[in-house]
C-alpha positions as CSV (number, residue, x, y, z in Angstrom):
1,M,0.0,0.0,0.0
2,S,1.4,3.4,-1.0
3,F,1.7,6.1,1.8
4,R,-0.8,8.2,-0.1
5,K,-3.4,5.4,0.1
6,Y,-2.5,4.7,3.8
7,F,-2.8,8.4,4.4
8,A,-6.2,8.5,2.8
9,F,-7.3,5.5,4.8
10,L,-6.4,7.3,8.0
11,I,-8.3,10.4,7.3
12,L,-11.5,8.4,7.0
13,S,-11.0,5.0,5.6
14,S,-30.5,1.0,-5.8
15,F,-30.8,4.8,-5.3
16,V,-33.8,5.6,-3.1
17,L,-34.6,9.2,-2.1
18,I,-36.2,10.2,1.2
19,N,-39.1,12.7,0.7
20,F,-37.9,16.0,2.1
21,P,-39.8,19.3,2.4
22,S,-38.5,21.9,-0.1
23,T,-36.8,23.9,2.7
24,A,-34.4,20.9,3.3
25,Q,-33.4,20.4,-0.3
26,T,-30.3,21.7,-2.0
27,S,-28.6,20.9,-5.2
28,T,-25.5,19.9,-3.3
29,A,-26.9,17.8,-0.4
30,D,-27.5,14.1,-0.7
31,F,-29.4,12.1,2.0
32,S,-30.1,9.1,-0.1
33,A,-27.7,6.7,1.6
34,L,-29.7,7.0,4.8
35,E,-32.6,5.0,3.4
36,N,-30.2,2.2,2.6
37,F,-28.8,2.4,6.1
38,W,-32.2,2.2,7.8
39,N,-33.3,-0.7,5.6
40,I,-30.2,-2.7,6.5
41,T,-30.2,-1.9,10.2
42,G,-34.0,-2.6,10.3
43,K,-33.4,-6.1,9.1
44,L,-30.4,-6.7,11.4
45,Q,-32.5,-5.7,14.4
46,K,-35.1,-8.4,13.5
47,N,-32.3,-10.9,13.3
48,E,-32.7,-11.0,9.5
49,T,-29.7,-11.1,7.2
50,P,-29.6,-8.3,4.6
51,Y,-29.0,-9.3,1.0
52,E,-25.5,-8.8,-0.1
53,Q,-26.8,-6.5,-2.8
54,E,-28.3,-4.3,-0.2
55,W,-24.8,-3.7,1.3
56,I,-23.4,-3.1,-2.2
57,D,-26.2,-0.6,-2.9
58,M,-25.4,1.3,0.3
59,F,-21.7,1.4,-0.2
60,N,-22.2,2.6,-3.8
61,C,-23.9,5.7,-2.5
62,I,-21.5,8.6,-3.0
63,G,-21.0,9.4,0.7
64,Y,-20.0,5.9,1.7
65,K,-18.0,5.4,-1.4
66,S,-16.0,8.5,-0.7
67,L,-15.1,7.2,2.8
68,R,-13.5,4.1,1.3
69,N,-13.9,2.0,4.5
70,D,-16.7,-0.4,3.6
71,E,-15.4,-3.3,5.6
72,G,-14.8,-1.4,8.8
73,I,-18.2,0.4,8.7
74,R,-20.1,-2.8,7.8
75,S,-18.4,-4.7,10.6
76,N,-19.4,-2.0,13.2
77,I,-23.0,-1.9,11.9
78,E,-23.4,-5.6,12.1
79,L,-21.9,-5.8,15.6
80,V,-24.1,-3.1,17.0
81,F,-27.4,-3.7,15.3
82,T,-27.6,-7.6,15.6
83,P,-29.3,-8.5,18.9
84,G,-27.6,-12.0,18.9
85,R,-24.2,-10.4,19.1
86,K,-24.8,-8.4,22.3
87,S,-22.2,-10.2,24.4
88,E,-19.7,-9.8,21.6
89,L,-20.4,-6.1,21.5
90,D,-20.0,-5.8,25.3
91,S,-16.7,-7.5,25.1
92,A,-15.6,-5.2,22.2
93,L,-16.5,-2.2,24.2
94,M,-14.3,-3.4,27.1
95,S,-11.2,-4.0,25.0
96,A,-11.5,-1.4,22.2
97,G,-9.2,1.5,21.8
98,Y,-10.4,5.1,21.7
99,W,-11.4,5.4,18.1
100,W,-13.2,2.0,17.8
101,K,-15.0,2.5,21.1
102,R,-16.0,5.9,20.0
103,D,-17.6,4.6,16.8
104,L,-19.3,1.7,18.5
105,L,-20.9,4.0,21.2
106,H,-21.9,6.3,18.4
107,L,-23.8,3.5,16.6
108,I,-25.4,2.4,19.8
109,S,-26.8,5.9,20.2
110,V,-28.0,5.9,16.6
111,K,-29.9,2.7,17.3
112,E,-31.5,4.3,20.4
113,K,-32.5,7.5,18.5
114,Q,-33.6,6.2,15.1
115,E,-36.9,7.9,15.0
116,V,-35.5,11.3,16.2
117,L,-32.8,11.0,13.5
118,K,-35.2,10.3,10.7
119,L,-37.3,13.3,11.7
120,Y,-34.2,15.5,12.0
121,S,-33.1,14.5,8.4
122,K,-36.3,15.9,7.1
123,E,-36.1,19.2,9.0
124,I,-32.5,20.3,8.7
125,D,-32.1,23.5,6.6
126,I,-29.0,22.7,4.6
127,D,-29.3,25.7,2.3
128,K,-29.1,28.2,5.2
129,I,-26.3,26.3,6.9
130,L,-24.2,25.9,3.8
131,M,-24.5,29.6,2.9
132,Q,-23.2,30.7,6.3
133,S,-20.5,28.0,6.3
134,L,-19.0,29.1,2.9
135,E,-18.9,32.7,4.2
136,L,-17.0,31.6,7.3
137,A,-14.6,29.3,5.3
138,E,-13.4,32.4,3.3
139,T,-11.9,33.7,6.5
140,Y,-8.7,31.8,5.5
141,L,-9.2,31.6,1.7
142,P,-8.6,34.0,-1.1
143,K,-11.5,36.5,-1.3
144,G,-14.3,35.4,-3.6
145,I,-13.2,31.8,-4.2
146,T,-16.4,30.3,-2.9
147,K,-18.3,32.3,-5.4
148,L,-16.1,31.4,-8.4
149,H,-16.7,27.7,-7.9
150,E,-19.6,25.4,-7.3
151,P,-20.4,24.7,-3.6
152,P,-19.2,21.4,-2.3
153,P,-21.5,18.3,-2.5
154,V,-22.5,17.4,1.0
155,M,-23.3,13.8,1.7
156,F,-25.1,12.6,4.8
157,V,-24.4,9.0,6.0
158,I,-24.1,7.3,9.4
159,F,-20.7,5.9,10.2
160,S,-18.9,7.8,13.1
161,P,-19.2,11.0,15.0
162,D,-17.3,12.9,12.4
163,A,-17.2,14.8,9.1
164,R,-14.7,14.4,6.3
165,A,-13.7,16.0,3.0
166,M,-12.8,13.1,0.7
167,G,-13.1,12.4,-3.0
168,G,-14.3,15.9,-3.8
169,N,-17.2,15.5,-1.4
170,I,-18.0,16.6,2.2
171,I,-19.4,13.7,4.2
172,F,-21.3,14.3,7.4
173,D,-22.6,11.7,9.9
174,L,-26.2,12.5,10.5
175,K,-26.2,11.9,14.2
176,F,-23.0,13.9,14.6
177,T,-24.7,16.7,12.7
178,M,-27.6,16.7,15.0
179,D,-25.5,16.4,18.2
180,I,-23.2,19.3,17.6
181,G,-26.0,21.8,17.1
182,E,-26.4,24.4,14.3
183,N,-23.7,26.8,15.3
184,L,-20.9,24.2,15.5
185,L,-22.3,22.5,12.4
186,I,-21.8,25.8,10.5
187,Q,-18.2,25.9,11.8
188,T,-17.5,22.2,11.1
189,L,-19.0,22.5,7.5
190,A,-16.8,25.6,7.0
191,H,-13.8,23.6,8.1
192,E,-14.5,20.9,5.6
193,A,-15.4,23.5,2.9
194,H,-12.0,25.1,3.5
195,H,-10.4,21.8,2.5
196,Y,-12.6,21.6,-0.6
197,Y,-11.8,25.1,-1.8
198,C,-8.1,24.7,-1.2
199,N,-8.2,22.4,-4.2
200,F,-9.0,25.5,-6.4
201,I,-6.2,27.7,-5.2
202,P,-3.5,27.7,-7.9
203,S,-0.5,25.8,-6.4
204,E,3.1,26.8,-6.7
205,L,4.1,23.2,-6.5
206,N,3.9,19.9,-8.3
207,P,3.5,17.5,-5.3
208,P,5.5,14.2,-5.4
209,S,3.9,11.1,-6.8
210,E,2.6,8.3,-4.5
211,E,5.6,6.2,-5.4
212,S,8.2,8.9,-4.6
213,S,10.3,8.6,-1.5
214,Y,9.5,12.3,-0.9
215,D,5.8,11.6,-0.6
216,P,5.4,10.9,3.1
217,I,7.4,13.9,4.3
218,Y,5.7,16.2,1.9
219,S,2.3,14.9,2.9
220,T,3.2,15.4,6.6
221,L,4.1,19.1,6.0
222,R,1.0,19.7,3.9
223,Q,-1.3,17.9,6.4
224,L,0.0,20.0,9.2
225,Q,-0.8,23.1,7.2
226,L,-4.2,22.1,5.9
227,E,-5.7,20.8,9.1
228,G,-4.0,23.4,11.2
229,V,-5.5,26.3,9.3
230,A,-8.9,24.7,8.9
231,D,-9.0,24.1,12.6
232,L,-8.8,27.9,13.2
233,I,-12.4,27.9,12.0
234,D,-14.0,25.4,14.4
235,K,-11.7,23.7,16.9
236,E,-12.1,26.2,19.8
237,D,-15.8,25.4,20.0
238,Y,-15.3,21.8,19.0
239,I,-12.9,21.1,21.9
240,L,-15.5,22.5,24.3
241,Y,-18.1,20.1,22.7
242,Q,-15.7,17.2,23.0
243,K,-15.3,17.7,26.7
244,N,-18.6,15.9,26.9
245,D,-17.3,13.0,24.7
246,T,-18.6,9.7,26.2
247,A,-15.6,7.8,24.9
248,G,-13.3,9.9,26.9
249,S,-9.9,11.0,25.9
250,F,-10.1,13.2,22.7
251,V,-9.4,16.5,24.6
252,K,-6.6,14.8,26.5
253,M,-5.0,13.7,23.3
254,W,-5.4,17.1,21.8
255,N,-3.9,18.9,24.8
256,E,-1.0,16.5,25.2
257,A,-0.1,16.9,21.5
258,Q,0.0,20.7,21.8
259,Q,1.9,20.5,25.1
260,Q,4.6,18.5,23.3
261,Q,4.8,20.9,20.3
262,S,8.4,21.9,20.9
263,V,9.5,18.3,21.5
264,K,7.8,17.1,18.3
265,M,9.3,20.0,16.3
266,K,12.7,19.2,17.6
267,I,12.3,15.6,16.5
268,L,11.0,16.7,13.1
269,D,14.1,19.0,12.9
270,S,16.4,16.0,13.4
271,M,14.6,14.0,10.8
272,L,14.9,16.7,8.2
273,C,18.6,17.1,9.0
274,V,19.1,13.4,8.5
275,M,17.2,13.3,5.2
276,A,19.3,16.3,4.0
277,V,22.5,14.2,4.1
278,D,21.2,10.7,3.6
279,T,18.3,9.9,1.4
280,N,18.3,6.2,2.3
281,G,15.3,5.4,4.4
282,M,13.6,8.7,3.5
283,Y,10.3,7.1,2.8
284,E,10.2,5.3,6.2
285,T,11.4,8.4,8.0
286,G,8.6,10.4,6.4
287,V,6.0,7.9,7.5
288,T,7.5,8.0,11.0
289,A,7.2,11.8,11.0
290,F,3.5,11.7,10.0
291,R,2.7,9.2,12.7
292,M,4.4,11.4,15.3
293,F,1.6,13.9,15.0
294,P,-1.5,12.4,16.5
295,V,-5.1,12.9,15.4
296,N,-4.1,13.2,11.8
297,C,-1.9,16.2,12.5
298,H,-4.7,18.4,13.7
299,P,-3.4,19.5,17.2
300,N,0.1,20.4,16.2
301,G,-0.9,22.0,12.9
302,N,-3.4,24.1,14.7
303,Y,-0.7,25.2,17.2
304,M,1.4,26.3,14.3
305,A,-1.5,28.2,12.6
306,K,-2.6,29.9,15.8
307,L,1.0,31.2,16.4
308,I,1.2,32.5,12.8
309,L,-2.2,34.1,13.1
310,K,-1.2,35.8,16.3
311,H,1.9,37.5,14.9
312,F,1.3,37.9,11.2
313,G,-2.5,37.8,10.7
314,A,-4.9,36.0,8.5
315,E,-3.6,37.4,5.2
316,S,-0.2,35.8,5.7
317,I,-1.9,32.4,6.2
318,I,-4.1,32.9,3.1
319,K,-1.0,33.7,1.0
320,S,0.7,30.5,2.2
321,M,-2.1,28.1,1.4
322,K,-0.5,27.5,-2.1
323,N,2.7,26.3,-0.5
324,P,3.4,24.4,2.8
325,F,7.0,25.4,2.8
326,Q,6.0,29.0,3.1
327,F,3.7,28.0,6.0
328,F,6.8,26.5,7.8
329,R,8.8,29.7,7.1
330,L,6.0,31.7,8.7
331,Y,5.9,29.3,11.7
332,K,9.7,29.6,12.3
333,D,9.4,33.4,12.2
334,A,6.4,33.3,14.6
335,C,8.4,31.1,17.0
336,I,11.2,33.7,17.0
337,V,8.9,36.5,17.7
338,E,7.0,34.6,20.4
339,G,10.0,33.4,22.3
340,N,10.0,30.2,24.4
341,E,9.3,28.1,21.4
342,Y,11.5,25.6,19.6
343,V,12.9,27.3,16.5
344,L,13.6,25.0,13.5
345,S,17.3,25.0,12.8
346,D,19.0,26.6,9.8
347,N,19.9,23.2,8.5
348,A,16.4,21.9,8.7
349,M,15.0,25.1,7.0
350,A,17.7,24.8,4.3
351,Y,16.5,21.3,3.6
352,L,12.9,22.5,3.3
353,D,14.1,25.1,0.9
354,D,15.8,22.4,-1.2
355,L,12.6,20.3,-1.2
356,E,10.6,23.3,-2.3
357,K,12.9,23.8,-5.3
358,I,12.4,20.2,-6.3
359,F,8.6,20.7,-6.4
360,L,8.3,24.3,-7.6
361,I,6.4,24.6,-10.9
362,P,9.1,25.7,-13.5
363,D,7.5,29.1,-14.3
364,I,7.6,30.0,-10.6
365,K,11.2,29.0,-10.2
């Protein structure tokens, strides 16, 4: 498996329409996968076995297809919604790590609130929410970009208390959407829309291919930037919401990662310096660098973005979105101004400059 495919997996993993009132319809929102979900889970709860084609139909819906985690999602659904597997579910909850336990508890709550969720899916005003979200997303995007391009397709499914931007679509879990409330939903959709519209910003770089030994380290740098900046939109309120997280330790993971910012940057510095003089093992070192930043790089990238925002403002962040190496130069300068921060070494920065030259589009060089 290439690192890009592994990376995409981490940031997960017949067409029947629900009848919605006109106020809930939008040309970019798709609720169709929910009918498939309710049909399958309804059978499971009666100890009936859904036809294989019913699973295929559900995972062929765009929202689920974009997530690219059919096997994991199906396994969780079968475990939670099959009455005869109650003892197996209890055992799984006792032994599961944070992320799996979170998803299982989420589906248990979905099972308990099915009728409320079905009603909510008919009442949510996506048009209003999307309009406010796109305006908010532009806080850290080039002015007017959300009006130059079509709004993102928003797919509603049930899989995990989360939202993703994958495959050119924004995917929201329906219960997560209901639980976080309208204000945080607007912010979270703006976060994902920021990812979507970053694809339309003219890049200064040709990123490395999936097969390139440079791919993992480049993807690490880019992910720190993309998630860190998008988190400026929603993470302050999202962290407050997560303090009520029934699975426990998200806030702890977030805080610990940010408290270790200087330590992690020092380790990254050492990795960059090693790669500068010895390209053997570059791929593996890059993968190690990515895994060093937990929660898919969110906490540490957000730390970087907040420090840049504090000292250089939103416009500097917007200008850097076409180039993660510029983001790192801004971060180093912000650390110098801030004081009491680990400042990336001259050797590490020189190597980042060398990497940038490799990927710069010729006309920009």
